[in-house]
Phi, psi and omega in degrees: 000150180280136177241148181284151176270156177280119183228159175291173185298318182298316180295320180297316182299317182289320175294321184291316179299319178297317183299316186287321173305313182287331174295322174293324175293317173304317179295319176303315182296333179282344182265312185278120185302326189266359183253128182286147183248312187305319182296323179288323172296319177299318179294318174304310178306314178303312178301312180297330175304325181271358189217336198206083180307327176288331173289325178297315179298316180298312182293324185281345178249015180290138180292323184281312186239359183303311180305319179293324178289316176303313177300321179295319180293316179300311188210011176066027183268155179230136177292154178304318183295319178290330177295312181299313182297317186290318181291317183296318179297314184301311184294317184302320187259335184274321183300308182295324180293326174298313177299316177298319182279356189295323178295323176290313182197106180296329176298320176293318177305302184302319178299316179297315176300320183291318178302319178295316180292324177296314180298319175295316175302320176295312183302310184290343176282341182288149171301157176273132181284000000 
């Protein structure tokens, strides 16, 4: 089980606030089709590990995303379905953006494509759940 670290009160409040903000963004990501949700839930969990044991337990036991978070903690794995969706979204949003930005700044376009490639590489490097 994940244990929270011992921090002073101010640090715990800041980590807790960040966790709730990221949790809210993660919920929005589950509703808005073009926005990722899981990454924000993983980041929220990381914040709560440092500040709020009850929220860690709640997130890990949640029926919708608890399994995803547990698999991530146990072995850093991502399901094949999520890999396909994630990589598709990266391509779907980075390539058109890079093409549109090419006339204004080829360097920015190449940067967008490079970041997309790094993201895809990381996703594909994770074990399959």
